[in-house]
C-alpha positions in Angstrom: 9.1 10.8 22.1 6.9 9.3 24.7 6.9 7.1 27.8 5.7 3.6 27.2 2.9 2.4 29.6 4.0 -1.2 29.1 7.2 -3.0 28.5 8.5 -2.5 25.0 7.5 -5.1 22.4 10.4 -7.5 21.5 11.8 -6.6 18.2 13.4 -8.8 15.5 16.9 -10.0 15.9 19.5 -7.5 14.9 17.4 -4.3 15.6 19.7 -1.6 17.0 19.1 -0.2 20.4 17.6 3.3 20.7 20.1 6.1 20.6 20.0 9.6 21.9 19.5 12.8 20.0 16.3 14.6 19.2 16.7 14.5 15.4 17.6 10.8 15.5 14.6 10.0 17.6 12.4 12.1 15.3 13.7 10.1 12.3 13.3 6.8 14.2 16.6 5.5 12.8 18.7 6.9 9.9 18.4 3.7 7.9 14.6 3.8 8.3 14.5 7.5 7.3 16.6 6.8 4.2 14.4 3.9 3.2 11.4 6.3 3.5 13.2 8.9 1.5 13.9 6.3 -1.2 10.2 5.4 -1.3 9.2 9.1 -1.4 11.4 9.8 -4.4 10.4 6.6 -6.3 6.7 7.3 -5.5 7.0 10.7 -7.1 8.4 9.0 -10.1 5.8 6.3 -10.2 2.8 8.6 -9.8 4.0 11.0 -12.4 3.6 8.3 -14.9 0.5 6.6 -13.4 -1.4 9.9 -13.4 -1.0 10.4 -17.2 -1.0 6.7 -18.2 -4.7 6.4 -19.0 -4.6 9.2 -21.5 -1.3 8.1 -22.9 -2.5 4.5 -23.5 -6.0 5.5 -24.9 -5.2 8.6 -26.8 -1.7 7.9 -28.1 -1.7 4.1 -28.3 -5.4 3.5 -28.8 -6.0 0.9 -26.1 -9.6 -0.6 -25.9 -11.6 -1.3 -22.8 -11.0 -5.1 -23.2 -7.2 -4.5 -23.4 -7.4 -2.4 -20.3 -9.2 -5.2 -18.3 -6.9 -8.0 -19.6 -3.8 -5.9 -18.8 -4.9 -5.1 -15.2 -5.6 -8.8 -14.5 -2.3 -10.0 -15.8 -0.3 -7.3 -14.0 -2.0 -8.1 -10.7 -1.1 -11.8 -11.0 2.5 -10.8 -11.9 2.9 -8.6 -8.8 1.7 -11.4 -6.4 3.9 -14.1 -7.9 7.0 -12.0 -8.2 6.6 -10.7 -4.6 7.0 -14.3 -3.4 9.9 -15.1 -5.7 11.8 -11.9 -4.7 11.2 -12.6 -1.0 12.5 -16.2 -1.3 15.7 -14.9 -3.1 16.2 -12.2 -0.5 15.9 -14.7 2.4 18.2 -17.1 0.6 21.0 -14.5 0.0 20.1 -12.1 2.8 21.0 -9.2 0.5 17.9 -7.1 1.1 19.3 -3.9 -0.2 20.6 -5.4 -3.4 17.4 -7.3 -4.2 15.3 -4.2 -3.5 17.6 -2.1 -5.6 17.2 -4.5 -8.5 13.4 -4.0 -8.2 13.7 -0.2 -8.2 16.0 -0.3 -11.2 13.6 -2.5 -13.2 10.7 -0.2 -12.5 12.8 2.9 -13.5 13.8 1.2 -16.8 10.1 0.7 -17.6 9.6 4.4 -17.8 11.8 4.8 -20.9 10.6 1.5 -22.3 7.0 2.8 -22.5 8.2 5.5 -24.8 9.7 3.1 -27.3 6.7 0.8 -27.9 3.4 1.2 -29.7 1.7 -2.2 -29.7 -0.4 -3.8 -26.9 1.9 -6.7 -26.2 5.1 -4.7 -25.9 3.3 -2.2 -23.7 2.1 -5.0 -21.5 5.6 -6.2 -21.3 7.0 -2.9 -20.0 4.1 -2.5 -17.6 4.7 -6.0 -16.4 8.4 -5.0 -15.9 7.2 -2.2 -13.6 5.0 -4.6 -11.6 7.8 -7.1 -11.5 10.1 -4.5 -10.0 7.5 -3.6 -7.5 6.9 -7.2 -6.4 10.7 -7.9 -6.1 11.5 -4.8 -4.0 8.5 -4.6 -1.5 9.4 -7.6 0.7 13.1 -6.9 1.0 12.4 -3.3 1.8 10.0 -4.1 4.6 12.4 -6.7 5.9 15.1 -4.1 6.0 12.8 -1.7 7.9 12.1 -4.3 10.5 15.8 -5.1 10.9 16.7 -1.4 11.2 13.9 -0.3 13.7 15.1 0.5 17.2 13.8 -1.7 20.0 10.2 -0.9 20.9 9.7 1.4 17.9 8.8 -1.1 15.1 5.3 0.3 14.5 6.7 3.9 14.5 9.3 2.8 11.9 6.7 1.4 9.5 4.5 4.5 10.2 7.3 6.9 9.2 7.9 4.9 6.0 4.3 4.9 5.1 4.0 8.6 5.7 6.9 9.5 3.4 5.6 7.0 0.8 2.2 8.6 0.8 3.7 12.1 0.5 5.5 11.0 -2.7 2.3 9.6 -4.1 0.6 12.9 -3.6 3.4 15.0 -5.0 3.9 12.9 -8.2 0.7 13.7 -10.0 1.1 17.4 -9.1 4.5 17.4 -10.7 3.1 15.7 -13.8 0.4 18.4 -14.0 3.1 21.1 -13.8 5.1 19.5 -16.6 2.1 19.1 -18.9 1.1 22.7 -18.2 4.6 23.9 -19.3 4.6 21.5 -22.3 1.0 20.5 -23.2 0.7 17.0 -24.6 4.4 16.2 -24.0 4.1 12.8 -22.4 7.7 12.1 -23.2 8.8 14.9 -20.9 6.8 13.3 -18.0 8.3 9.8 -18.7 11.9 11.1 -19.0 11.6 13.2 -15.9 10.1 10.3 -14.0 13.1 8.1 -15.1 15.7 10.5 -13.7 13.8 11.0 -10.5 13.7 7.2 -10.1 17.5 7.1 -10.6 17.8 9.6 -7.8 15.9 7.3 -5.5 18.1 4.4 -6.5 21.1 6.5 -5.7 19.9 7.2 -2.2 19.2 3.5 -1.6 22.6 2.3 -3.0 24.8 5.0 -1.5 23.3 5.6 1.9 21.1 2.7 3.0 22.9 0.0 5.0 22.2 -3.7 4.8 21.2 -5.3 8.1 21.5 -8.9 8.9 20.0 -11.1 11.7 23.0 -12.0 13.9 21.7 -15.5 14.5 21.8 -16.2 10.8 24.9 -14.4 9.8 26.7 -17.7 8.9 23.7 -19.9 8.3 23.0 -21.3 4.8 19.3 -21.3 3.9 17.8 -23.3 1.1 15.5 -21.7 -1.3 12.3 -23.3 0.0 13.3 -23.4 3.7 11.4 -20.1 4.5 8.1 -21.6 3.2 8.4 -24.7 5.4 9.4 -22.6 8.4 6.4 -20.3 8.0 4.0 -23.3 7.7 5.3 -24.7 11.0 5.2 -21.4 12.8 2.0 -21.2 14.8 2.2 -17.6 15.8 2.6 -16.4 12.3 -0.4 -18.5 11.2 -2.4 -16.8 13.8 -1.4 -13.4 12.5 -2.3 -14.4 9.0 -5.7 -15.5 10.2 -6.3 -12.3 12.1 -5.2 -10.3 9.1 -7.7 -12.1 6.8 -10.5 -11.6 9.3 -9.8 -7.9 9.7 -9.8 -7.5 5.9 -13.1 -9.3 5.2 -15.4 -6.3 6.0 -13.3 -3.9 4.0 -15.1 -2.6 0.9 -13.3 -0.7 -1.9 -13.2 3.0 -1.1 -14.2 3.7 -4.7 -17.4 1.9 -4.0 -18.0 3.8 -0.8 -17.3 7.2 -2.4 -19.6 6.5 -5.3 -22.3 5.6 -2.9 -21.6 8.8 -1.0 -21.8 10.8 -4.2 -25.1 9.2 -5.0 -26.6 9.9 -1.5 -25.5 13.5 -1.1 -25.5 14.6 -4.8 -21.9 15.6 -5.0 -20.8 17.3 -8.2 -18.7 15.1 -10.5 -15.9 17.7 -10.7 -15.5 17.6 -6.9 -15.4 13.8 -6.6 -11.5 13.5 -6.5 -11.5 15.7 -3.3 -12.9 12.7 -1.4 -9.8 10.7 -2.3 -7.5 13.5 -1.5 -9.2 14.1 1.9 -8.8 10.4 2.7 -5.1 10.5 1.7 -4.4 13.6 3.8 -5.9 11.9 6.9 -3.8 8.8 6.2 -0.7 10.9 5.7 -1.3 12.7 9.0 -2.1 9.6 11.1 0.2 6.8 9.7 3.1 7.8 12.0 1.0 8.5 15.2 -0.8 5.1 14.7 2.6 3.4 14.5 3.7 5.0 17.7 0.4 4.2 19.4 0.8 0.5 18.3 4.2 0.5 20.0 2.7 2.0 23.1 -0.5 0.1 23.7 -0.2 -2.9 21.3 -0.8 -3.4 17.6 -4.0 -5.5 18.2 -5.8 -2.6 19.9 -4.9 -0.2 17.1 -6.1 -2.7 14.4 -9.4 -3.1 16.2 -9.6 0.7 16.5 -9.3 0.8 12.7 -12.2 -1.6 12.4 -14.3 0.8 14.5 -13.4 3.6 12.1 -14.4 1.5 9.1 -17.7 0.6 10.8 -18.3 4.4 11.4 -17.9 5.1 7.8 -20.6 2.6 7.0 -22.8 4.1 9.7 -22.5 7.5 8.2 -23.4 6.3 4.7 -26.4 4.4 6.0 -27.7 7.1 8.4 -26.6 10.2 6.4 -27.0 12.6 9.3 -26.2 15.6 7.2 -24.5 16.5 3.9 -21.5 18.1 5.4 -21.1 15.6 8.2 -21.3 12.7 5.7 -18.9 14.3 3.1 -16.3 15.0 5.8 -16.8 12.0 8.0 -16.6 9.2 5.5 -13.2 10.1 3.9 -11.9 10.9 7.4 -12.9 7.6 8.9 -11.5 5.7 5.9 -8.2 7.5 6.3 -8.1 6.5 10.0 -8.9 2.9 9.0 -6.0 2.7 6.5 -3.6 4.5 8.8 -4.4 2.1 11.6 -3.9 -1.1 9.5 -1.4 -0.6 6.8 2.0 -0.2 8.5 0.7 -1.7 11.8 0.0 -5.0 10.1 3.5 -5.1 8.7 5.0 -4.3 12.1 2.9 -7.0 13.8 4.0 -9.6 11.2 7.6 -8.6 11.6 7.4 -9.3 15.4 6.4 -12.9 15.0 7.9 -14.0 11.6 10.7 -16.5 11.9 14.1 -14.9 11.4 15.1 -17.0 8.4 11.8 -16.3 6.6 11.5 -12.6 7.4 11.0 -11.4 3.8 8.9 -14.3 2.7 6.6 -13.9 5.7 5.9 -10.2 4.8 5.3 -11.2 1.2 2.9 -13.9 2.2 1.0 -11.4 4.3 0.6 -9.2 1.3 -0.6 -12.1 -0.8 -3.3 -13.0 1.8 -4.4 -9.4 1.9 -4.5 -9.3 -1.9 -6.6 -12.5 -2.1 -9.1 -11.3 0.5 -9.2 -7.8 -1.0 -9.9 -8.9 -4.5 -12.8 -11.0 -3.3 -14.4 -7.9 -1.8 -13.8 -5.6 -4.7 -16.8 -4.5 -6.8 -17.0 -5.6 -10.4 -16.3 -3.1 -13.1 -18.8 -2.5 -15.9 -18.7 -0.5 -19.1 -21.3 2.1 -19.5 -21.8 5.5 -21.0 -22.3 7.0 -17.5 -19.6 8.8 -15.6 -17.3 6.6 -13.7 -15.0 7.0 -10.7 -11.4 7.9 -11.2 -9.2 5.1 -12.3 -6.3 6.4 -10.3 -5.1 5.6 -6.9 -7.7 6.8 -4.5 -5.5 9.5 -3.0 -4.4 11.1 -6.2 -5.8 14.6 -6.6 -5.4 14.5 -10.4 -7.6 11.5 -11.0 -8.5 10.9 -14.7 -12.1 10.4 -15.7 -13.3 8.1 -18.4 -16.7 7.8 -20.2 -16.4 4.1 -21.2 -16.0 2.3 -17.9 -12.3 1.5 -18.4 -10.1 0.2 -15.7 -6.6 1.6 -15.9 -3.5 -0.4 -15.1 -1.1 1.4 -12.8 2.6 2.0 -13.6 3.2 2.6 -9.9 3.5 -1.1 -9.2 1.5 -0.9 -6.0 0.7 -4.2 -4.5 -2.8 -5.6 -4.9 -3.3 -5.7 -1.1 -3.7 -2.0 -1.2 -6.7 -1.9 -3.4 -9.0 -2.5 -0.5 -7.0 -2.2 2.7 -4.7 0.7 2.1 -4.6 3.9 0.1 -1.4 2.6 -1.6 -3.2 1.6 -4.9 -6.7 1.3 -6.1 -7.2 0.8 -9.8 -10.9 0.2 -9.6 -13.2 2.1 -12.0 -16.8 1.6 -10.9 -19.9 2.8 -12.8 -21.8 5.4 -10.9 -25.1 3.7 -10.2 -27.5 3.2 -7.4 -26.0 1.2 -4.5 -28.9 0.4 -2.1 -28.3 0.9 1.6 -28.9 -2.8 2.4 -25.6 -3.6 0.9 -23.9 -1.2 3.3 -25.9 -2.6 6.2 -24.6 -6.1 5.3 -21.0 -4.8 5.2 -21.5 -3.1 8.6 -22.8 -6.4 10.0 -19.8 -8.2 8.6 -17.5 -5.7 10.3 -19.1 -6.3 13.6 -18.9 -10.1 13.4 -15.4 -10.1 12.0 -14.2 -7.6 14.6 -15.3 -10.0 17.4 -13.6 -12.9 15.6 -10.4 -11.0 15.0 -10.3 -10.0 18.7 -10.2 -13.7 19.6 -7.4 -14.3 17.0 -5.4 -11.4 18.4 -5.9 -12.3 22.1 -2.9 -14.6 22.4 -0.6 -11.8 21.3 -2.1 -9.3 23.8 -1.4 -11.6 26.7 2.1 -12.4 25.4 3.0 -8.8 24.8 3.0 -9.3 21.0 -0.1 -7.3 20.3 
């Protein structure tokens, strides 16, 4: 698709060499495209349920605000822990497709399970099953992408997957709206349709996706905890984790930023979800080009470019040059930031992670991002004021609440995405006055951390690993 200006970045062991054919090059590699198709279908299924879940739990099951908060916290912890467990098992058995398929199947079963329960604890159990499935499948899926990517196109492979993934997340709520329009109040129709769509995604994974194995480890037996010790001893991977944490420190929840934007420009409450949709559209359009750019000029430069876009969103909020410029610029710059960091970080980690700890390394990266992201997320408060949508930030059918509730997501998105990717944000923040000094402090952090992360990424730039 393009001519590289520098030698191609070394890819993980077992990655197939580039092959000819325009369609094949457009799809990066059939296995990558099929994994992206699986994520697209399963995201349609997940987001159909996630978009109606707040009303279903509050109107039909009578959940309270306290139950919402407790559920969200428990599910977030479940996702982080199960991601590591699933990654260790995948590295132990090297059956990436089978472990990922088990996670997809568990999430699909939770759709029907939610219809058969009425109490808080059983509902928490089925929502936990969905998060458990998410945690189990994410690491093996990303490991399989890294093993399937052609030489020199690792960033492009992750970019294609994130593009298809985001497309499914946008289509799911629209399909749920269509079903509820045809059958008003029929949540069962949404859940059942979501289950069958999820089964279609599992079928694509099981029938068409191929398992890939690192040749150097094809006959090597790995103990369960060997990947952890291997990662701890791997200096280059520790550097990538440090750079990832530094790059995530200045990131503020986009819900917080959009609520600040609404306060400064006086945006009507009915138009508020458009900000999230605009951010998601930019992310959808740029995820694949940013992956290609990372392959061409280096992941480190693309990541730092994302930090510049984040800083520009802060500048627009502080300076407020004009209503239209601010309304368009802030979501656009945030979309650029997420597109330049989400898949690119996974590609960068895949380049340096030890072969016998591929899945565990990617899972640890997600845990680090989740830990940093949660520390930066604003606190939710209950109030009679209008609150931000409790859906994923890129969902056009965000559901509004008048009690300050935080809604758990049935989509099973990883916690890392709440602040560093438009994959999942379940933050519901009260609309109040956020003084500009807070944004100035965040912009200052972005500048300082950008310089520090440049130093952390420098060894990879010189070694051709950036």
